[in-house]
N, C-alpha and C positions, 0 to 999 in steps of 0.2 A: 289246469290247462285242459281245454276240450280236445276231443279227438281231432277235429278239423284243424285246431291250432297246432297240435303236435305233428299231424300230417304235413301241414304248410311248412313247419320248421324243418322236418326231415327232407322234404323236397327242396327247400332252399339250401340246405347244407350238403345235398347230394347223397344222403344216407339212403333215401328212397328215390328211385328214378323210373320214369316211364319213357320208353324209347319211342318218342313221337317221330323224330327224324329218321331213324332206322326203319320204321314201318310206313314210310311215306307212300308206298305203292298201295297199301291198304286204304289209306285216307284218300289217295287220288282215285281209286276205284270207286269208293263210296260217293265222293263228290261228283265223279262223272255220271254215275247212275242217277243221282239227284237232279243234276243239270239236264240229263237226257229226258227224264220225266217232265221237267219244266218246259223244255223246249217242245216236247210233244203236245203239252197242253196248249202252248201258244199256236202250234201249227194246226191242230185239229178243232180246238174250240175258239181260240182267239180271245182278245180282251173285250170286256163288256164296257166300251167307252161311254162316259156319261154325256149328258146333253151339252155340256161345256165344250166338248171336243167334236161331236158330230152335228151339233145343232139340233134344234127341235123346239117344242112347246112344253112347258111345265105348268101343271095346274096344282094348286094346293087348296084342299078343301078343309075348312075348319068346322068340326062337328062337336057335339056334346062330349064332355070328358067321359072317357071310358067306353065310348062307342066305336072307336077306332080299332076294330078287331079284324080277324081274318075273314069273317063273313062279309063284312062291309067292303073289304078289299076285293073279294071275288065278285060281289054284286056290281061294284063299279067297273071292273075289268070287263065283264060280260057285256055291260051296257055300252062301253066305248067300242068293243069289237063289233057289236051288232050295228054300229052306224054305217058299216060298208065302206068306210074311207080306207084306201090302201095304206096311207101313212099312219093309220091308227089300228092296223090289223094285229099288231103285237105290242100293246102298250106296257110300260113298266109302271105297276101299281104297288105301292108299299105303304106302310104306316110310318109316321114321323112323330113319335111320342104316342100319347093316349088320346089325343084330340085332333089330330091332323093326318090327312091321307094325301099322299103325293102321286100324281099321275104324269107320266112322261110319254110323249109321242114323237114321231119323226116330224120334220118341218111340214106344215100345212098352210093352206091359204087362209085369208082373214075369214071368209065365210065358213070354211070347214072348222076353224078354231072356234067360232061362235056356236056351231052345231054341237061340237064335243062338249063344250062348257054347258050348254043346255041339257045334254043327256046326263052329264055327271050331277048337275043340279037336281034333276028328277030322280036319279038312282040314290043319291045320298039324302034327299029330303030336306035340303037346305035352301036359303035364299040366295039370289044372285050375288049379293055383297059378300057372302061367305066363301066365295071362290076367287082366288088371285090367279092371274095368268101372266106367264113370262115367256116370251119368245126369244130364242137365241138363233142367230143365223149360222150357217155352215161355215162361212168365211171367218167369223170371229173364232169358232171353234178350232179351225185350222191354225190360226194365229196363236192360240193358246198352246197347241200341241207343238208348233215350231219353237216357241220361246221356251217351253219345258225342255226340249231336246238341247237347245242352245245353252240353257242353264246347266244341264247335265254335262255337256262337253267342256264348258268353261270350268266347272267344278273338278272334272277329272284332270284337266291340264294343270291347274293349280295344285292339285294333290301331288302329281308327279314332280312338279317344280319344287314344292315344299319339302318332300322327302329327300330329293337329290340335294337341296341346298343344306338340309339339316345333317344328314348322314354323310354327304359327299360320296355317295355310292349309288350308281344307276342301277345296280342289280336289286337293291332294296326298293327302289321305285317300281321296277318291273314286277317284283314279287308282290308288292302292295296293290299295284294296279290289277293283277290277275285276281287277287282276293276281292277287290271291289267289283270287278265284272261277275265274279262268282256270286257275290251277294245280290247283285241287281237281277241277274237272271233268275235266281231262285224266287226272289220276292215277286217279280212280274209273273213267273210261272205259276205261283200260288194264287195270284189274282185270276189268271186264266182258268185254272182248275176249279177254284171256288165259285167263280162267277160273280164276284164282287165288282161293283161299279168302279171305273177308273175315273176319278175327278181331279181337279187341281189339288185337293187335300192329299191325294195319293201321291201326286208329284212332290209335294212338300214333305211327306213322310219319306219318300225315297231318298231325297237329298239329305234328310236328317239321318237316316241309318248309314248312309255313306260316310258322313262325319263321325258316327259311333264306331263304325268298323275301322276307319283310319286311326282313330284314338287308340283303340285296343292294339292294333298292329304296330303303331309307333312305340308304344310301351314295351312290347316284346322285342322289338328291334333295337331299342335303346339298351336293354339288358344283354342282347347279343353283342353289341359293340362293346360294352363294358367287359364281358367275358373274354372276348377275342382281342382286347387291346394289347396284352402282354402275352400272347399265345406262345411265342418263341421260348419263353422262360418256364413254361409248364410242360407237363407230360400229356396234355390233351390235344386231340385233333380238333379241327374246326367244327366238325360235326358233333363231337362230344360237348364242346363249349356251348354251341347253339342249343343243343338238347337240354343242357343244364339251365340255360336262360328260360326256355319254355317251362320247365318244371318249377323254376323259382317264381314265375309269374302266374302259374296255373291257378292257385287258390285265389289270388287277387282277381283274375279274369272271371273266375266262376262267381265270386261274391259280387262283383260289379255287375255282371250280367243278370243275376237273380234280383239284385236291388232294382235294376232298371226294368226288368220284365214284369215284375209283380204290379206296379201301378199301370203300366201299359195294357197288361192283361185285364186289369179292372176296367179300364176304359174301353177295351174291346168288347167285354161282356156287357157293359152298360149301353154301348152303341148298338149292338146286335139284338140283345134281348129286351132291354128296357126302352130305348129310343126307336129301334127298329130301322132307321136309316139316317143319312145325314153325313156331314163331313167328319163328324167324330169317329164314326165306324171305319170310314175310308182311311183316315189318318192312323187310327190305332192298329189296323191289320198290317199296314206296311211297316210300322215301327216294330211291332212284335216279331214279324217274320224276319225283318232286316236285322234286328239286334241279335237275334239267335243265330242267324247265318253269319253275322260279322264276328261273334265270339268264336264260332266254329272255324271260320277261315283263318283268323289270326293265329290260331294254335295249329291246326292240321294242314293248312295250305300254304300261307305266307312263308312261315319259317322253314319248313322242309324245302320249298322251291327256292328260297334264298340259299340254302346250304348246297343244293344241287347246282346252282349257277356258280357258287363260289369254288367249289371243288373242281371246276374246269380251269382255274387259274394255275399256272405253273408254280407260283410262290406258295399257294395253298397246298398243292400236291406235295411239294418238297417238305413243307413244314408238317404235314401230316405223316409223311414217311419217317421224318426224323422223330416226331413224337411217338409213333408206333414202336420204333427201334429202341427208344429210350425207355418206354414203358415196358418192353419185353425184357430188356437188360435188367431193369429194376425188379422185375418179378423173379427172374432166375439169373443170377450173376455168373453162373457157370454155363450159360446156354451157348457161348461162343467158343468154349473149350472143346477141341476136337476129341472125339471118343473112338475107342477101338471098334472095328468092324470086322466081320468074318473074312472079307476078301483083302484085308490088308496084309502085305507080304511080311513075313517074319525074317529077320536078318540078324546075324550075330553082330555084337559090338565090335567095330573096327579097332584093330590094334595099331601100335605105332608103325608108321610107314607103309601100311597096307593100302593097296590101291582100292578105290571105291568100285562099286558095281558099274557095269557098262551103261546101265540106264541112268545112273546118277552122274556119270561123267558127261553124258549128253545134256544133262541139266546144269553143267558147270561146276560139278564137285571135284575136288582135288583130294590128293592123299592126306591122310590124317597126320598131323605133326606128332613128333615123339613126345610121349608124356613122361614126366618124372615119376619114378618108382614110388610107390606108396608104402609107408612103414607103419607098424603099430608102435605103441608106446614102449620105449626102451630099446627099440631096435635101430633107430636113426643113428648112423655113424656120425662122428664128429667131422665138421667141415675142415678143421686143421688141428694139429697137435696142440695140446695144452701145455703152456710154458709159464714160468714164474714172471709175474708182472712186477713193475717197479713198486706199485703200491702195496705189494705183499710184505715188504721190508719196513714200511712205515707203521708208527703206532696207530691203531684205530681208535676212533672216539668211543667212549663208553658212556652209558646213560647213568648220571648221578642221581642220588636220592633228592627229593624235593627240598629237603632242609639244607642241602649244600649247593643248590643251583644258584649261580650268580656270584659264588665265592671263589677267590683265587687261592 
């Protein structure tokens, strides 16, 4: 058995335990710092919205294989900027594979679009038929953005209703929702900080990672419900049972996340290094960041927050107090026995008929009843004189040998 298997078995049995729930303030602080950096990126840099959201014109230049390099990109960018068109003053130019260069500008008029196409044709040294042009209006981009937000809100509502219906516990829905918001903010913040373009593929990736995060959280919550089902019969508090559930699913969560992140990481590498741009890169980045954040939030955010909400219930408080007292008694059976202290008054043993001390009288004590005298062996006097009984004059039975038993 490998080390990871032995560790997983020890975590599942409770022989080895990491206090995830008890150290929740550490995880909360780390998450707050990450979220703060993500929000700062959104505030100061903003999102690099694609042409599908803001509208504009996209030109695709087909050139010879292997010539779509950085020098060609810079030459085309300089040519577009030198046109003097305000909408083309900051074009987005990048490669798409080894034989295509993509140029994006803000919305322009028909005449300006033809002028930009002619400049790109001369800079790239290609024919007019090698350039494709696609114009997208700003109104259509706004519709795409609105529908993306509507899809996100509908998905969130369905998530809350699903968890509430499955677990019959609104606190689990609240904890899962906080974890989902945590994952979305981090993913969007990474897009803002990295400058990656936000496209419809990005929205698809965000919705996908929400489902992954929800799946991992539901698995942990299901184990929490199993461990806390008969909590009154055990010596565990709700926090201890929930922490055990996180430890029991820890190895599984790590293995699932690694298996999911490896192919997504390969797609991200291929989209950034090999292809250079396109929907594959946008989708892979959101999946990679979202899956990593989802695995983190299901362990370090969702379960500790659930325990914090449950500990506010009076029933859970009473059960935790009972479990703590039972565990203390089990650890030391003589913990409840009073012990002698230096300030304890020393009093002589009261004798028969002696009145108790005044302070004891105030507590309701009465005079001690008379005790029967104690005697050692051989000293106890006879209760009545010994006389001859009637049975003393009768013949007493005697034990006969076995050979004569039963004979008259």
